[in-house]
C-alpha positions as CSV (number, residue, x, y, z in Angstrom):
1,M,14.2,8.9,13.9
2,L,11.9,8.5,16.8
3,K,12.3,11.9,17.6
4,R,11.8,13.7,14.2
5,P,8.2,14.1,14.0
6,H,8.3,15.5,17.6
7,L,10.9,17.9,16.8
8,T,9.7,19.1,13.2
9,G,6.3,20.6,14.6
10,K,3.4,19.7,16.9
11,R,0.9,19.9,14.3
12,E,2.0,18.4,10.9
13,R,0.4,16.2,8.1
14,P,2.2,14.1,5.6
15,A,3.3,16.0,2.0
16,A,0.6,15.0,-0.5
17,S,1.8,12.1,-2.5
18,P,0.1,10.0,-5.2
19,R,-0.7,6.4,-4.2
20,P,1.1,3.9,-6.4
21,A,-0.8,1.8,-8.7
22,L,-2.0,-1.3,-7.3
23,I,-1.8,-3.4,-10.5
24,R,2.0,-2.7,-10.3
25,E,2.8,-2.5,-6.7
26,L,1.1,-6.1,-5.7
27,P,3.2,-8.1,-8.1
28,L,6.4,-6.2,-7.2
29,V,5.6,-7.0,-3.5
30,I,5.2,-10.5,-4.1
31,A,8.3,-10.9,-6.4
32,L,10.3,-9.6,-4.1
33,Y,9.0,-11.7,-1.1
34,M,9.2,-14.9,-3.1
35,A,13.2,-13.9,-4.1
36,Y,13.8,-13.7,-0.3
37,K,12.2,-17.0,0.2
38,F,14.1,-18.9,-2.4
39,G,17.0,-16.8,-1.8
40,R,16.8,-18.5,2.1
41,R,16.4,-22.0,0.3
42,A,19.9,-21.4,-1.2
43,A,21.7,-20.9,2.0
44,N,19.9,-24.0,3.2
45,G,22.3,-27.4,4.3
46,Q,25.1,-25.4,5.7
47,F,24.9,-27.8,9.1
48,D,28.5,-27.8,9.7
49,D,29.1,-24.1,9.5
50,A,25.8,-23.3,11.4
51,Y,27.0,-25.1,14.2
52,E,30.6,-23.6,14.4
53,N,28.8,-20.1,14.3
54,A,26.5,-21.1,16.9
55,T,29.0,-21.7,19.2
56,R,30.9,-18.5,18.5
57,V,27.8,-16.6,18.8
58,W,26.8,-18.2,22.5
59,D,30.6,-17.5,23.4
60,L,30.6,-13.9,22.2
61,E,27.4,-13.1,24.3
62,R,28.9,-14.8,27.5
63,A,31.8,-12.4,26.8
64,L,29.6,-9.7,26.4
65,R,28.0,-10.5,29.5
66,L,24.3,-10.6,27.7
67,P,21.4,-12.4,29.7
68,S,21.0,-15.8,29.0
69,E,18.5,-16.7,26.5
70,A,18.0,-20.0,28.7
71,W,17.3,-18.3,31.5
72,V,14.5,-16.3,29.7
73,Q,12.9,-19.3,28.4
74,D,13.0,-20.8,31.9
75,L,11.2,-17.9,33.5
76,A,8.5,-17.8,30.6
77,M,8.0,-21.9,31.3
78,N,6.7,-21.2,34.9
79,S,3.7,-20.8,33.1
80,E,2.3,-23.0,30.5
81,T,-0.7,-20.5,29.5
82,L,2.3,-17.8,28.9
83,I,4.5,-20.2,26.9
84,R,1.7,-21.3,24.9
85,A,0.4,-17.5,24.3
86,I,4.1,-16.8,23.3
87,N,4.4,-19.7,20.9
88,V,1.3,-18.5,19.1
89,Y,2.2,-15.0,18.9
90,Y,5.7,-16.3,17.4
91,A,3.7,-18.6,14.9
92,T,0.9,-16.1,13.7
93,V,1.8,-12.6,14.2
94,H,5.0,-12.2,12.2
95,F,3.9,-12.2,8.7
96,P,0.2,-11.4,8.9
97,A,1.3,-8.3,10.9
98,M,3.7,-7.0,8.1
99,V,0.7,-7.9,5.4
100,V,-1.7,-5.5,7.5
101,F,0.6,-2.8,8.0
102,L,1.6,-2.6,4.1
103,V,-2.0,-2.5,3.3
104,W,-2.6,0.2,5.8
105,M,0.4,2.0,4.7
106,Y,-0.5,1.7,1.1
107,W,-4.3,2.9,1.8
108,R,-3.9,5.4,4.4
109,R,-0.4,6.6,4.4
110,P,0.5,6.9,0.4
111,G,3.1,9.7,1.3
112,H,5.0,7.4,3.5
113,Y,4.3,3.8,1.6
114,L,7.2,4.2,-1.1
115,W,9.7,5.1,1.9
116,V,8.2,1.8,3.8
117,R,8.6,-0.4,0.6
118,W,12.3,0.5,-0.1
119,V,13.4,0.5,3.8
120,L,12.1,-3.3,3.9
121,T,13.4,-4.1,0.6
122,W,16.9,-3.2,1.7
123,L,16.2,-4.5,5.0
124,T,15.4,-7.8,3.7
125,G,18.1,-7.9,1.2
126,A,20.7,-7.3,3.5
127,A,19.5,-10.1,5.8
128,L,19.4,-12.6,2.9
129,V,23.1,-11.8,2.3
130,L,23.8,-12.7,6.2
131,H,21.8,-15.5,5.4
132,L,24.3,-16.7,2.8
133,L,27.2,-15.7,4.4
134,V,26.4,-16.8,8.1
135,P,24.4,-19.7,8.6
136,L,23.6,-20.0,12.2
137,A,22.0,-22.9,14.1
138,P,19.4,-21.5,16.2
139,P,19.5,-22.1,20.3
140,R,16.7,-25.1,19.9
141,L,19.2,-26.7,17.8
142,F,22.6,-25.9,19.5
143,A,22.9,-28.1,22.3
144,G,25.4,-25.6,24.1
145,A,22.3,-23.6,24.9
146,G,20.5,-26.1,26.8
147,M,17.3,-24.9,25.1
148,V,14.2,-26.7,24.1
149,D,11.9,-26.2,21.3
150,T,8.7,-24.9,23.0
151,G,6.8,-25.2,19.7
152,V,7.5,-29.0,19.8
153,L,6.8,-29.4,23.6
154,Y,3.7,-26.9,23.8
155,G,2.5,-26.3,20.3
156,P,2.0,-24.8,17.8
157,A,5.2,-25.9,16.3
158,V,6.5,-24.0,13.4
159,Y,9.2,-26.1,12.2
160,D,9.9,-30.0,11.4
161,K,13.0,-31.8,11.6
162,P,15.7,-29.6,9.5
163,E,16.4,-31.2,6.0
164,P,19.3,-29.9,3.5
165,D,16.2,-29.9,0.7
166,S,13.4,-28.4,2.8
167,M,11.9,-25.0,1.9
168,A,12.3,-23.5,5.3
169,N,16.0,-22.7,6.1
170,Q,16.3,-23.3,9.8
171,F,19.6,-21.8,10.1
172,A,18.7,-18.4,8.6
173,A,19.0,-17.2,12.4
174,M,21.3,-14.4,11.9
175,P,20.0,-11.8,11.5
176,S,16.1,-12.2,13.2
177,L,13.8,-10.6,10.4
178,H,11.0,-11.4,13.0
179,V,12.8,-8.5,15.4
180,G,13.9,-6.2,12.3
181,W,10.1,-6.2,10.7
182,A,8.9,-5.5,14.1
183,V,11.0,-2.5,14.9
184,F,10.3,-1.3,11.6
185,I,6.5,-1.4,11.7
186,A,6.6,0.2,15.1
187,V,8.9,2.9,13.8
188,A,7.1,3.5,10.6
189,L,3.6,3.9,12.4
190,V,5.3,6.4,15.0
191,V,6.8,8.5,12.5
192,S,3.7,8.5,10.1
193,C,0.9,8.7,12.5
194,R,-0.1,11.8,15.1
195,S,-1.7,10.3,17.7
196,R,-0.3,10.5,21.2
197,L,-1.0,6.8,21.5
198,R,1.3,5.8,18.6
199,W,4.0,5.2,21.0
200,L,2.3,2.1,22.2
201,W,3.4,0.3,18.9
202,L,6.8,-0.2,20.5
203,I,5.4,-2.8,22.3
204,H,5.0,-5.0,19.5
205,P,9.0,-5.2,18.7
206,A,9.5,-5.8,22.6
207,I,7.2,-8.4,22.8
208,T,8.5,-10.0,19.6
209,L,11.8,-9.9,21.2
210,V,10.8,-12.1,24.1
211,A,9.1,-14.1,21.9
212,V,12.0,-15.1,19.5
213,V,14.4,-15.9,22.5
214,A,12.1,-17.5,25.0
215,T,11.0,-19.9,22.0
216,A,14.8,-20.6,21.3
217,H,14.5,-19.4,17.7
218,H,16.8,-16.7,17.9
219,Y,20.0,-15.2,20.1
220,W,19.8,-11.7,21.5
221,L,22.5,-11.1,18.9
222,D,20.3,-11.7,15.8
223,G,18.0,-9.2,17.2
224,L,20.6,-6.7,17.8
225,V,22.3,-7.1,14.2
226,A,18.9,-6.7,12.8
227,C,18.1,-3.5,14.8
228,A,21.8,-2.5,13.5
229,I,21.0,-3.1,10.0
230,L,17.5,-1.2,10.1
231,A,19.6,1.8,11.7
232,A,22.0,2.1,8.9
233,V,19.1,2.0,6.3
234,L,17.1,4.5,8.1
235,A,20.1,6.6,8.1
236,V,20.2,6.7,4.6
237,L,16.4,6.3,3.6
238,R,15.0,9.2,5.5
239,P,11.2,9.5,5.9
240,P,9.3,11.7,3.5
241,L,9.2,15.5,4.5
242,K,6.1,16.8,5.9
243,A,4.3,19.7,5.2
244,P,3.3,21.9,8.1
245,A,-0.7,22.8,8.5
246,P,-1.6,26.3,7.5
247,D,-2.0,28.4,10.9
248,R,-5.2,30.0,9.6
249,A,-7.9,28.3,7.2
250,P,-8.8,30.8,4.6
251,D,-12.3,32.4,5.3
252,P,-14.5,31.4,2.4
253,E,-16.7,35.1,2.3
254,E,-13.1,36.4,1.7
255,E,-12.4,34.1,-1.2
256,R,-15.8,34.6,-2.6
257,A,-15.3,38.5,-2.4
258,G,-12.0,38.3,-4.0
259,D,-10.4,40.2,-1.1
260,P,-7.4,38.0,0.5
261,A,-7.0,38.0,4.2
262,G,-3.3,39.4,3.7
263,E,-4.5,42.5,2.0
264,R,-7.0,43.4,4.1
265,A,-5.0,43.2,6.8
266,A,-2.3,45.6,5.2
267,A,-4.9,48.2,4.6
268,P,-4.5,51.0,6.7
269,E,-6.7,51.7,9.7
270,P,-8.8,54.8,9.5
271,T,-7.9,57.2,12.1
272,G,-10.2,60.2,14.3
273,G,-13.5,57.8,13.1
274,S,-13.8,59.4,9.7
275,A,-13.5,57.4,6.5
276,P,-10.0,57.8,4.5
277,A,-10.3,60.5,1.6
278,T,-10.5,59.1,-1.6
279,A,-8.2,60.4,-4.5
280,P,-10.3,62.3,-7.3
281,E,-10.6,60.3,-10.3
282,P,-8.3,62.0,-13.1
283,L,-10.0,64.2,-16.0
284,T,-10.3,63.1,-19.6
285,P,-8.6,65.8,-21.8
286,R,-11.8,66.9,-23.1
287,A,-13.4,67.7,-19.6
288,A,-10.3,69.6,-18.7
289,H,-10.5,71.7,-21.5
290,L,-14.1,72.7,-20.8
291,A,-13.3,73.3,-17.3
292,R,-10.7,75.8,-18.4
293,R,-13.3,77.5,-20.4
294,K,-15.8,77.8,-17.7
295,T,-13.2,79.8,-15.7
């Protein structure tokens, strides 16, 4: 997906597409988000299943020889400034970044906006299904991980003590939408922009992945599953095709003269330095009769 803009042409511009009506689009996006939030709440309270699944995920990661999340947290906690910055990034960037991203795509890239909205809808919907089917206690709530909640320890804290009837479902760790949304933001900006610096957007998901692990909010598998779901969605919902930019802009003088460049170029070149001969105009029947009488 990231290679597609490079392979389809060096100078391309998005195909023209009308911008959806804001009066319809804004309530739709808000309704989709609220449906997700209330869906997460419906999956809350499955404490026993969440801790059993945490044991399975932890054992699976060790079997796959993935690096320990506790090692990443210990490394980050060597610097209080660093771990505080990571806590702030986790707590403040995730949702505002998505809002800014959607507004920018709607206003500056309307040709890609509908694609972005549908990808996010299917990605978030699939994540909600997994939240319902696979409740998972994050590392900060799983004693077997040997990790701490860095938000509570250093601030800012995002969650309180987990309660069955709370609005925030702290056992909806699988998959990590922090990672899934961050990866898609980077992919969409790389696909829709043409600047060589657009690849720097990949830094955002990289920092997000480190942040969710170092703060003990997610396992590695949470992020990997989110990326797998996103890849499946992108395989079905391809980005809009791009129309190549014209090789030569039309000459205003030629357009005003009514002589397209293609016709002028197709005209034969004069040879020998002399002007090409012009065919005589056909005579009318009366002019032909008078000419015969004169001869």
